[in-house]
N, C-alpha and C positions, 0 to 999 in steps of 0.2 A: 504493500500500500504506500509506503514511503517513496518508492520509485515511481509508481504510476499516479499517485495523487488520490486523495480521499474521494473525489468525484467519479473515479473510474472503477468502482467496485465490480460492476457487471462485466467489465473487460478483463479484470484480474482473475475472476473465478474460473472462466474457461481455460485461461493460461495455466493456472495452478492445477486444474484437473489434468491437463496434458502432461505437466511435469510429474505429477504423482503416478499417472499411468505409465510413463516412460521409465520411471524409477523402479516400478514393480517389474516391468519387462526386463530391465537391466539386471535386476537381482536374480532373475530366473534363467539368464543366459549362461551356458557353460563356456569354457574357454574355447572349445572347438566351434561352437555356434558363433562366438564373437569373431573368431578368425575368418569364418566363412562370410559373415556379414561384412567384415572389413574389405574383403576382396570382391564384393559385388560392385558392378560398375557405378551404380547410383551413389555408393559411399566412396569408392575409390576416386572418382572425379573430384569430390569435395576434399579428400585428403591431399590430392595433387595440388589443388588450388591453395590449400593451407600451407603445404610444403614450399611451393614457389613464392607465396607471399612472404614467408619468413626468410627464405633465402634472399629474395630481392630486398627485404628490409635491411639486411646486413650489407648487401652489395650497393645500396644507395650511397655508401661512403660515410655515413654518420660516424661510425666508429674509427674511420681513418682520421677524422677531425678530432674526436674525443681522445683517442689513444696517442696520437702523434702531433697534437696541436702545438706543443712546445717547440718541437723540431721544425714544424712547418712555419710557425710565426718567426722563428729565428732566421730561417732562410729568407723570409720576406723582409726582415729588418725592422720589425715592430716589437714593442715590449711584450714578450710572450706571456708573462704572468698576468698582466692586465687583460690581454685578449682572451686568454683561457678562462679567466673568471667571468668575463662578459658572455662568452659562449655558453658556459655552464648555467648562468643565471637566466639567459634567454631561453635555453632549452627547458628549464624548470617552469618558468612562468607561462610559456606558450603551451606546454602540455596541459596545464590547468585550463587554458582556454578551450582546448579540444574536448574537455568534458561537457561543455555547454554546446559545442558545435555538432558533435557526433550524432545526436538524435534530432537535430534541427536541419542540418545541411545534408546529412547522409554519409554513409561509409564510403561508397564508391566515389562520390563527389569530392570528399576530402583527400582521398588517395590520388585522384586525378589532378586536383588543384595543387596539392603538395608536390606531386611528381613534376608537374610543369614548372613550378617555382624553383625546384631544386635543379632541374635541367638548365634553366636560364642562368641561375646564380653560379653553378659549377662551370658552365661553358664560359660565362663572363669572366670568372676568376682566372681560368686557364688562359684565356685570350690576353688578359692584362699582363699576366706573368710572362707570356711568350713575347708579346709585342714590345713591352717596355724592358724586357730582360732583367726583371727585378732580382732573380736569383743570382745571375752572373755578377750584378753590381752589389750583391749582398744587401739589398734593400736600402739601408741607410736612412730609414724613416721617410722614404719618398712618398709623394702623393699616390703613386701607383700601388705602393705597399699598403697604404691605408684603404684605398679603394678595394683591394683584394680582400682585406679583413672585413670590410663592410659587406661584400658579396658572400663571404663565408658565413657571416652572421645571418644574412638573408636565407642562406641555405639551411642553417640550423632552425630558423623560424619556421620554414616550410616543412621540415621534417617533424618538428615537435607537435604541430597540429594535425599532421597527416600520417605519414608512414610509421612514425614512432608508436603512438598508441592505437591507431585504427587497425593496423595489421593484427594486433592481439585481439581486438574486439571482434573482428570478422572470424578469426580462427576459433573463437570461443563460442560462436553462435550458429555456425553453418552445419554442425554435426548433430545427429539425433542423440538424445540424452543417453540412450542405452549403450552407445559406444564412444561417447564424448571424451571420457577420461583417456582411453587408449589413443584416440585420434589426436587429441591435443598434445599428448606425450610425444607422438611422432613428429608433429609440426614444431614442437619446442626443440626436439633433437635437431631438426633441420636448421633452426635458428642458431643454435650453438655451433653446429658444423660450419655455417656461414661465418660466424664470429671467429672461429679458429682459422679459417682460410684468410680472412681479412687481416687478422693479427700476424699471420705468418708471411703473407705476400707483400704487405704494404712497405716494410723497410726495404725489401728488394726493389720494388718499383721506384721508391723515392730516391734511391741511390744508383739507379740504372740510368740509361740514356734518356728515359722518359722524364726523369726528375719530377718536380711537383706539378708543372703545367701538364705534362703528358699523363700523369696519374689522374689529374682532374678531368682531362678529356675522356679517358677510359671510363671513369665513373659516370660521366655525363651520358656516354653510350649505354652503359648498363641501366641507368635511370630511364632512358628512352625505352628500352626493352621492358622494364618494369611497368611503365605507364601504359604501354601497348597491351601488356598482359592483363592489367586491370580493366582496360577498356573493352577487350575482346573476350575475356573469360569470367569476370566477376559480376554477378548480378547484384543489384541494390537490395540490401536486406533491412533497410531502415523501417522500423515500425511493423515488421513482419512477425507473426507468431511462429512457434515451432512447427505447427502443422502446415502453415503456408510456406515456410522455407522448404519443407520436404516437397511440397507440390511445385515450388519454384524450380527445384533441381530436376524434377521429372519432365519439365517442358523441353521442347526443342531448343537448341543452342541459341539461335537468333532471337527467338521469343523470350528466352530467359534473360539475355543480357540487354535487350532493348536499346540498341545503339542510339536511337533518336529520342530517348527518354528526356534527357536534359534539354535538348533542343525544343521539344514540345513544352516543357515546363517553363523555360525561360524566355521564349520568343512569343510576343503577342500575336504574331501571324502564324504560329505553329498550329498543329492539330489540337483541337480542344475536344473534351469529352462532355456530352450532355447526359444527364441522368434523369430517368423517369421511373417511378415505382408503381406497381399495381399488384393487388392480391390475385394470385392465379386461381386459387380455389379455396372454398371455405373449410374443407376437411384437412387443410394443411396446418390448422391451428393445433398446437400440441402443448402438453405440460412437460417441463423439464426443470428439475431442481427447484420446484416451487415457482418458476417463472413461466408465464404464458408466452409462447413464441409463435410467430407466423412466418412462413416462407414466402418471400416475394420474388418477383423476377425483375432484375435490373438490366436495362438496355443501355449500353455504352457504345459510343462510336463518334466519328468525326462529324462536324456540322455540315460538311459538304455533301452529305447524302450517301456516303459509303455504307457498306453493310454494318449492321449493329452487332455487337458481341453480347450474348445473353449470359448473365452471371446470376447464380442463385445466392440470395442473401437471407440471413436470419435476423429479424428484428425482435428485440425483447419488448414486449408490450405489457402494460400494467393495467390501464383502465380504458374503457371504450371512449372514443371521441366522436364528434359529429360525422367523421368520415369512416368510422369503424373501430379504430384503435389509436391509443396514445403510445407513440414509439419513443422509447427511452435510450436505446443503444442499438448498434448494428454490428453484425459479424458476417463478413462476406466470404464467399468461396467461389473460385473460378471453376467453371465446368469445362 
């Protein structure tokens, strides 16, 4: 109730029921059944998404900055202890901001925005280092050196509201509860594997012919791959119940990721949905957990006259109204 708010009791109860049911199922699964379930395609594709999200989180290069910031800032020629403190404080404060944004903006949106911001900042920092030869001149507190530090701070800012926390949010909610513990363990192992690779390879890259600017260009390329992966493989799970997430992953790939979702959402000239509700039949009124519910048909489609999609919805009804029922909440399910 604290998470959903006191006014959303009727939305919390079905979700709580789903969780209890999943926990009972989980406790009844043997080790063999769990392994078989993990290797079904519907579950395996989610595990692969979680594994790649965690690997890409490490390959964004955030830990390159966090682990080797002192060395990098010395190469640039700025006060390393001050810059490192600023980076740490910025990371902490912006992560708090993501707590507010993740349920308002959406998981996929934050990953895409954060990815684009990191690509721009990392490419910009690498270009400044290359063009002005900051490393060759050992920085010396030059303007180019401070511009590079500013771009690195912008990189950290974008990571802290996007890939830092949101990758963990997504990998904690896309799995069914009955195998969530095992699945999250696998994706966490992928994260630490990526962490180990970054810690091992970064000193080699920084001291090779690539130097700092080449390493930054390499990270920008990996960030581009990570952003494309999110765009093409990850569905938006903001506001979805456990049941609806399961249904989401059972849909065809293009329908699941909905490439034009944010275009429709953000553009006034984009496709809009119109909604109309009507009771399909009187015998669909039913009793459930003390609440009277009635099944309605929802027609959704573009205003330009294209075919309408029919969605079955369950309205919680309390008292009769002049039109038949007083509707207090809605639970939709796509057919």
